C-alpha positions in Angstrom: -9.1 23.8 -6.5 -8.8 25.7 -3.3 -5.4 26.4 -1.6 -3.5 26.9 -4.9 -0.3 27.7 -2.9 -0.4 24.1 -1.5 -0.8 22.7 -5.0 2.1 24.8 -6.2 4.2 23.5 -3.2 3.3 19.9 -4.1 4.3 20.5 -7.7 7.7 21.5 -6.6 8.3 18.0 -5.3 9.6 14.8 -6.9 8.3 13.9 -10.3 6.3 11.0 -8.8 4.5 13.5 -6.6 3.9 15.8 -9.5 2.4 13.0 -11.5 0.0 12.0 -8.8 -1.0 15.6 -8.0 -1.9 16.2 -11.6 -3.8 13.0 -11.9 -5.5 12.8 -8.5 -6.0 16.4 -7.5 -6.1 18.3 -10.9 -7.7 15.6 -13.0 -5.1 15.5 -15.7 -3.2 12.2 -16.4 0.2 13.5 -17.6 1.8 10.3 -18.9 4.9 12.2 -19.8 5.5 12.9 -16.1 5.0 9.2 -15.3 7.5 8.2 -17.9 10.1 10.4 -16.2 9.9 8.7 -12.9 12.4 6.0 -13.9 15.0 8.6 -14.9 14.6 11.3 -12.3 14.5 11.7 -8.5 13.3 9.0 -6.2 12.5 6.5 -9.0 15.9 6.7 -10.5 17.5 6.4 -7.0 15.6 3.2 -6.2 16.4 1.7 -9.6 20.1 2.6 -9.4 20.3 0.5 -6.2 19.3 -2.7 -8.1 22.0 -5.3 -7.9 23.6 -7.0 -10.9 21.6 -10.2 -10.1 18.3 -8.2 -10.5 17.5 -7.9 -6.8 17.8 -5.3 -4.1 19.3 -5.7 -0.6 20.6 -9.1 0.5 17.5 -11.2 -0.5 13.8 -11.1 -1.3 12.7 -10.0 2.2 16.0 -8.9 3.9 17.1 -6.5 5.1 14.1 -4.2 5.8 13.6 -1.8 4.1 16.0 -2.2 1.2 15.1 -5.8 0.2 13.7 -6.6 -3.2 10.2 -6.9 -1.7 10.0 -3.5 -0.1 11.8 -1.7 -3.0 9.3 -3.1 -5.5 6.5 -1.9 -3.2 8.0 1.6 -3.1 8.4 1.7 -6.9 4.7 0.6 -7.3 3.6 3.4 -4.9 5.7 5.9 -6.8 3.5 5.0 -9.8 6.5 4.0 -11.9 5.4 3.0 -15.4 3.7 -0.4 -15.2 5.7 -1.4 -18.3 9.1 -1.1 -16.7 11.1 -4.0 -18.0 13.7 -4.1 -15.1 11.0 -4.4 -12.5 9.1 -7.0 -14.5 12.3 -9.1 -14.8 12.8 -9.0 -11.0 9.2 -10.1 -10.3 9.7 -13.0 -12.7 12.9 -14.0 -10.9 11.0 -14.1 -7.6 8.4 -16.3 -9.1 11.0 -18.6 -10.6 12.6 -19.1 -7.2 9.6 -21.2 -6.2 6.6 -20.8 -3.9 5.8 -22.2 -0.5 3.7 -25.3 -0.2 0.6 -23.2 0.3 1.1 -21.5 -3.1 2.3 -18.2 -1.7 5.6 -16.4 -2.0 8.5 -17.9 0.0 10.3 -15.4 2.3 13.5 -17.4 2.0 15.0 -20.9 1.4 14.0 -22.1 4.9 10.4 -21.1 4.6 8.9 -23.7 2.2 5.8 -24.8 4.1 3.9 -21.6 4.8 4.1 -18.2 3.2 3.2 -14.9 4.9 -0.2 -13.5 3.9 0.9 -9.9 4.5 3.7 -10.4 2.0 1.4 -12.2 -0.4 -1.0 -9.3 -0.3 1.8 -6.8 -1.0 3.4 -9.0 -3.6 0.0 -9.3 -5.4 -0.3 -5.5 -5.3 2.9 -4.8 -7.2 2.9 -7.9 -9.3 -0.6 -7.1 -10.6 0.4 -3.4 -11.1 3.5 -4.4 -13.1 1.4 -6.7 -15.4 2.6 -10.1 -14.2 0.9 -13.0 -16.0 -2.4 -13.7 -14.3 -1.9 -17.4 -14.3 1.3 -17.1 -12.3 -0.7 -15.3 -9.6 -3.5 -17.9 -9.3 -1.8 -19.9 -6.4 -1.2 -16.6 -4.5 -4.9 -15.8 -4.8 -5.7 -19.3 -3.6 -3.4 -19.1 -0.6 -4.9 -15.7 0.4 -8.5 -16.7 0.1 -7.8 -19.9 2.1 -6.8 -17.7 5.1 -10.0 -15.6 5.3 -10.9 -15.6 9.0 -14.4 -15.9 10.5 -14.4 -12.2 11.6 -14.0 -11.2 8.0 -10.4 -10.1 7.9 -6.9 -11.7 7.7 -4.0 -12.2 10.1 -0.5 -13.3 9.1 -0.1 -15.0 12.6 -2.7 -17.6 12.0 -0.1 -20.0 10.6 2.6 -19.0 13.1 0.9 -18.5 16.5 -2.7 -19.5 16.0 -4.2 -16.0 16.0 -8.0 -16.1 16.2 -8.7 -12.4 15.5 -7.9 -10.6 12.3 -5.2 -7.9 12.1 -5.7 -4.5 10.6 -2.1 -4.6 9.3 -2.6 -7.8 7.4 -6.1 -6.9 6.3 -5.1 -3.7 4.6 -2.2 -5.3 2.8 -4.5 -8.1 1.4 -7.2 -5.5 0.4 -4.6 -3.5 -1.6 -3.4 -6.7 -3.3 -6.9 -8.0 -4.2 -7.9 -4.6 -5.5 -4.9 -4.2 -7.7 -5.5 -7.7 -9.1 -9.0 -6.6 -10.0 -7.8 -3.3 -11.5 -5.4 -5.2 -13.7 -8.5 -6.8 -15.4 -7.8 -10.3 -14.1 -10.8 -12.5 -13.6 -9.6 -15.6 -11.6 -11.9 -16.4 -8.7 -13.5 -13.0 -8.9 -16.6 -13.9 -6.9 -14.4 -15.1 -4.0 -12.2 -12.1 -4.2 -15.1 -9.7 -4.1 -16.7 -11.5 -1.1 -13.3 -11.4 0.7 -12.9 -7.7 -0.1 -16.4 -6.9 1.2 -15.9 -8.8 4.4 -12.4 -7.3 5.0 -13.6 -3.8 4.4 -16.5 -4.4 6.8 -13.9 -5.6 9.4 -12.1 -2.3 9.1 -15.3 -0.2 9.2 -16.6 -2.2 12.2 -13.6 -0.7 14.0 -14.2 2.8 12.7 -10.7 2.3 11.3 -8.9 2.5 14.7 -11.3 1.8 17.6 -12.1 -1.4 19.4 -15.5 -2.7 18.5 -15.9 -3.9 22.1 -14.7 -0.9 24.2 -14.6 2.0 21.7 -11.0 2.7 22.8 -8.1 3.4 20.5 -6.7 0.0 19.4 -3.1 1.3 18.9 -2.0 4.9 19.0 0.4 4.2 16.2 -2.7 3.8 13.9 -3.2 7.6 14.2 0.4 8.5 13.2 0.8 9.7 9.6 3.9 8.1 8.1 5.2 7.2 4.7 6.2 4.7 3.3 3.8 2.6 5.3 5.7 -0.7 4.8 3.5 -3.5 6.2 2.0 -1.3 8.9 -1.5 0.0 9.1 -2.7 3.6 9.8 -5.9 5.5 9.3 -4.6 7.4 6.2 -3.5 4.2 4.5 -7.0 2.9 5.1 -8.7 6.0 3.8 -6.4 6.3 0.8 -7.3 2.7 0.0 -11.0 3.4 0.2 -10.7 6.2 -2.3 -8.5 4.2 -4.6 -10.9 1.3 -4.6 -13.8 3.6 -5.3 -15.7 2.8 -2.1 -18.7 5.0 -1.2 -18.7 7.1 2.0 -19.6 5.2 5.2 -20.4 7.1 8.4 -18.0 4.9 10.2 -15.1 6.6 8.4 -16.0 9.9 10.1 -13.9 9.5 13.3 -10.8 8.8 11.2 -11.4 11.8 8.9 -11.8 14.0 12.0 -8.4 12.8 13.2 -6.9 13.6 9.8 -8.4 17.1 9.8 -7.1 17.8 13.3 -3.5 17.2 12.1 -3.6 19.8 9.3 -1.0 22.6 9.8 -2.1 26.3 9.7 -0.6 26.7 6.2 -2.7 23.8 4.9 0.0 21.0 4.9 0.3 17.8 6.9 3.5 16.6 8.6 5.0 13.2 8.4 4.7 12.4 12.1 7.0 9.4 12.3 9.1 6.9 10.2 9.3 3.2 10.6 12.8 2.3 11.8 15.0 0.2 9.6 17.6 0.5 6.8 16.6 2.5 3.8 18.0 3.3 0.4 17.5 7.0 1.1 15.0 9.2 3.0 12.3 10.7 0.8 11.2 13.0 3.5 12.0 13.8 7.2 9.7 13.0 10.1 8.4 16.0 11.9 8.3 18.2 8.8 5.6 19.1 6.3 5.3 16.1 3.9 4.3 16.2 0.3 3.4 12.5 0.5 1.1 12.9 3.5 -0.4 16.1 2.2 -1.1 14.6 -1.3 -2.7 11.5 0.2 -4.9 13.4 2.6 -6.0 15.9 -0.1 -7.0 13.1 -2.5 -9.0 11.4 0.3 -10.8 14.7 1.0 -11.4 15.4 -2.7 -12.8 12.0 -3.4 -15.2 11.8 -0.5 -16.2 15.5 -0.8 -17.0 18.1 1.8 -20.6 17.1 2.2 -19.5 14.1 4.2 -16.5 15.5 5.9 
């Protein structure tokens, strides 16, 4: 691969970065590196903050970003081994605490009627990755598919403020969850899931990932900022990284977003983390405004997957 000095720099990073570089950029799935994530670096730090009751933070969703929910999402994105017993136990505890009336995950004791579809999508992502029993996820799939909007995407505000247009934030979270459910080999409502995925991806592509389909103007300048962890928030790299992970073929409507990614490359071949989402964290993996191994890895695997012929 070109730019060997960038690969060498990436391989000096956390073991979770090393594992994904070998797997996604160099084509070698080094399971021995993945096994070390629980015992070294970032993975060990996240797991060491687990409370004696099996949770993180104060509760399932509070405070951001040290709650159980966002810590589990971080661990999934580190590519911690999917067989990790501690994480599996915590997910089981969340499910045992009961679901909202719509079948989704409750954010807290006072939220029994409606769940949040963004959270359902993220929960489905890590619960599927960590091999949760498929049957226990059926009601979450039902609640997600029930909220598919006429324009093809999803919006967590439909049950709160009556939103009538889909949200890129919500849509990407749902797409990640549905895709991980499929990758786990589960089969429940697969036709409906595939239809929802296709319509949701079309919703993103209709907007060329960040442009209004009516005016052609940038929807939100934050969509162009490269940040990690993404939390619940959408950006163009998160969308492109999803497309490569889901095995989606090149679409010319991705071109504007890829152009933006290429413009952000530093002279030495790296990419900076441009901003960080404010909130309480267990620790900082990287600093905003500096070259980022997370961002560089993710951009490079997008470029590798789609190939220079399209880019």
